C-alpha positions as CSV (number, residue, x, y, z in Angstrom):
1,X,-10.4,17.8,-14.6
2,X,-8.8,18.6,-11.5
3,X,-4.8,18.0,-10.1
4,X,-3.2,14.5,-9.7
5,X,-4.3,15.0,-5.5
6,X,-7.5,14.6,-6.0
7,X,-6.8,10.2,-6.8
8,X,-5.3,10.7,-3.6
9,X,-9.0,10.9,-2.3
10,X,-8.8,6.9,-2.6
11,X,-6.8,6.6,-0.3
12,X,-9.4,7.4,2.4
13,X,-11.7,4.8,1.1
14,X,-11.6,2.6,3.7
15,X,-12.0,5.6,6.0
16,X,-15.3,7.2,5.0
17,X,-18.7,6.3,3.8
18,X,-22.5,5.5,4.8
19,X,-24.1,2.1,5.4
20,X,-27.2,0.4,6.2
21,X,-27.9,-1.1,10.0
22,X,-26.4,-4.4,10.1
23,X,-23.8,-4.2,7.5
24,X,-20.4,-4.6,8.5
25,X,-18.1,-1.6,6.9
26,X,-15.3,-3.4,7.4
27,X,-16.1,-6.7,6.0
28,X,-13.6,-7.0,2.6
29,X,-17.2,-6.9,1.0
30,X,-18.1,-3.8,1.5
31,X,-14.7,-2.2,1.4
32,X,-14.3,-3.4,-2.3
33,X,-18.1,-1.5,-2.8
34,X,-16.6,1.8,-1.6
35,X,-13.2,1.6,-3.5
36,X,-15.3,1.2,-6.9
37,X,-18.3,4.2,-6.0
38,X,-15.7,6.0,-4.8
39,X,-13.6,5.9,-7.7
40,X,-16.8,6.1,-9.8
41,X,-17.0,9.7,-8.6
42,X,-13.6,10.8,-7.2
43,X,-10.6,9.7,-9.4
44,X,-8.8,12.1,-11.1
45,X,-8.9,9.3,-14.4
46,X,-12.3,7.9,-14.2
47,X,-13.0,8.1,-17.4
48,X,-10.5,5.4,-18.0
49,X,-11.7,3.3,-15.6
50,X,-12.9,-0.3,-16.7
51,X,-16.8,-0.2,-18.3
52,X,-17.9,-3.2,-15.9
53,X,-16.4,-4.1,-13.0
54,X,-17.2,-6.9,-10.9
55,X,-16.0,-6.6,-7.4
56,X,-16.7,-10.3,-5.8
57,X,-13.9,-10.8,-9.0
58,X,-11.2,-9.8,-7.0
59,X,-9.3,-11.5,-3.6
60,X,-9.4,-8.5,-1.9
61,X,-9.6,-4.3,-1.9
62,X,-5.7,-3.9,-3.1
63,X,-6.0,-6.3,-5.7
64,X,-9.2,-4.3,-7.1
65,X,-7.3,-1.1,-6.6
66,X,-5.1,-2.2,-9.1
67,X,-7.1,-3.4,-11.4
68,X,-9.1,-0.3,-11.3
69,X,-6.1,2.1,-12.0
70,X,-4.2,-0.2,-13.9
71,X,-4.9,1.8,-17.1
72,X,-3.4,5.3,-15.3
73,X,-0.9,3.5,-14.3
74,X,0.5,2.1,-17.5
75,X,0.0,5.8,-19.1
76,X,2.1,7.0,-16.7
77,X,-0.1,9.3,-14.9
78,X,-1.1,7.8,-11.8
79,X,2.3,7.1,-10.5
80,X,1.7,6.1,-6.7
81,X,-1.3,8.7,-6.4
82,X,-3.8,5.9,-5.3
83,X,-3.4,3.2,-2.9
84,X,-4.8,2.1,0.6
85,X,-4.7,3.3,4.3
86,X,-6.2,2.9,7.6
87,X,-7.8,5.3,9.6
88,X,-5.2,5.2,12.6
89,X,-3.0,5.3,9.9
90,X,-3.9,8.6,8.6
91,X,-4.6,9.9,12.1
92,X,-1.0,9.3,13.3
93,X,0.3,10.6,9.6
94,X,-1.1,14.2,10.1
95,X,-1.5,14.7,14.0
96,X,0.9,12.6,15.9
97,X,4.1,13.4,14.0
98,X,5.7,10.3,15.2
99,X,4.6,6.4,14.3
100,X,6.2,2.7,15.2
101,X,6.9,0.4,12.3
102,X,9.6,0.2,9.6
103,X,8.4,3.2,7.6
104,X,7.6,3.0,4.2
105,X,4.8,2.4,2.3
106,X,3.7,0.4,-0.7
107,X,1.1,-0.1,-3.6
108,X,-0.2,-3.2,-5.1
109,X,0.9,-3.7,-8.8
110,X,-0.3,-6.5,-10.4
111,X,0.6,-9.1,-8.1
112,X,3.7,-7.1,-6.8
113,X,4.6,-5.1,-4.5
114,X,5.7,-2.2,-4.7
115,X,7.2,0.9,-2.6
116,X,5.9,4.0,-2.9
117,X,7.4,5.9,-0.1
118,X,10.1,5.3,2.4
119,X,10.5,7.7,5.4
120,X,13.6,9.3,5.6
121,X,13.9,9.0,9.6
122,X,12.8,5.2,9.2
123,X,14.0,1.9,10.2
124,X,13.6,1.0,5.9
125,X,15.3,4.1,5.1
126,X,18.1,2.6,6.8
127,X,18.2,-0.4,5.5
128,X,18.2,1.3,2.1
129,X,14.7,0.8,0.7
130,X,14.2,3.3,-2.0
131,X,10.8,4.8,-3.8
132,X,10.6,2.0,-6.7
133,X,12.0,-1.5,-5.3
134,X,9.9,-4.4,-5.5
135,X,9.4,-6.4,-2.2
136,X,9.8,-9.5,-3.6
137,X,9.3,-11.3,-0.8
138,X,8.7,-11.1,3.3
139,X,10.3,-13.5,5.9
140,X,10.6,-13.5,9.7
141,X,14.4,-14.9,9.1
142,X,15.9,-14.6,6.0
143,X,16.0,-18.5,5.5
144,X,12.2,-17.9,5.0
145,X,12.6,-15.2,2.3
146,X,12.7,-18.7,-0.2
147,X,9.5,-20.2,1.2
148,X,7.1,-19.8,-1.5
149,X,4.3,-19.0,0.9
150,X,6.7,-15.8,1.7
151,X,6.8,-14.1,-2.0
152,X,4.7,-10.6,-2.9
153,X,2.2,-12.5,-4.9
154,X,1.5,-15.4,-2.7
155,X,1.3,-12.5,0.9
156,X,-1.5,-10.8,-1.4
157,X,-3.3,-13.0,-2.1
158,X,-3.4,-15.2,1.3
159,X,-3.9,-11.8,2.7
160,X,-1.1,-12.1,5.5
161,X,0.7,-9.5,3.9
162,X,-0.7,-6.8,7.1
163,X,-0.1,-8.8,9.7
164,X,3.7,-10.2,8.8
165,X,3.9,-6.2,8.7
166,X,2.2,-5.5,12.2
167,X,4.1,-2.6,13.7
168,X,2.9,-2.0,17.1
169,X,5.5,-4.2,18.6
170,X,8.6,-2.2,18.7
171,X,11.8,-4.0,18.2
172,X,9.7,-6.6,15.6
173,X,12.6,-7.6,12.6
174,X,11.5,-8.9,9.8
175,X,13.8,-10.1,6.6
176,X,12.7,-8.1,2.8
177,X,13.8,-9.2,-0.2
178,X,14.0,-6.0,-2.6
179,X,14.4,-5.8,-6.5
180,X,15.8,-2.7,-8.1
181,X,16.9,-2.4,-12.0
182,X,18.0,-6.3,-12.1
183,X,19.7,-6.5,-9.2
184,X,18.5,-8.4,-5.7
185,X,19.5,-8.2,-2.2
186,X,18.3,-9.5,1.5
187,X,18.3,-6.7,4.3
188,X,16.9,-6.8,7.5
189,X,14.4,-3.9,9.4
190,X,13.2,-3.6,12.9
191,X,10.1,-1.9,14.0
192,X,11.0,2.0,15.8
193,X,9.6,5.1,16.7
194,X,10.5,7.5,13.8
195,X,8.8,11.1,12.8
196,X,6.7,12.2,9.8
197,X,6.7,13.9,7.4
198,X,3.4,14.7,5.5
199,X,5.1,16.0,2.4
200,X,8.9,14.4,2.7
201,X,11.1,15.2,-0.3
202,X,11.3,11.8,-1.4
203,X,7.1,11.3,-1.3
204,X,7.6,13.7,-5.1
205,X,6.5,12.1,-8.0
206,X,9.7,10.4,-9.7
């Protein structure tokens, strides 16, 4: 069977894999194919994966991964262990000790953005982000949070969320509408350098 940590292998799915000459390993289609293959081979609860899956039916890799892991999440088994990341983020996380950004990780659950990790010394931590919060909307200004295009599901469907959270420029401010236990609040966070702890106490499963 293995341990829950084994499911985290999916976090590296966009970083590995052998592809034929001429294939684009970064294309959405190839990423989705890699996700499905690794889920079948390495996911701790792979016996609970859907019997038949058409990767082309999903808008992007995040939506496919959310659908594949829906049952284990609903059963309380996969509690945010499985998510997508990038080679640069993983290298920074384990090797560099510091990175630049807002300082939180998220997963897509049924089209909703749910925070799965908050780094203690980050802008997100200072703004009051907590694991389990839903990111209802993200915008460049507080007024923009009411724009339908800024809502979480719309950002996921359009594929614009990664660029909105792009963190290579220090001092970039975004507004976030967060939902927690039925209450909604608007907070801002500004990108800054922060230290990385590969196993922070706040990352422990609730």
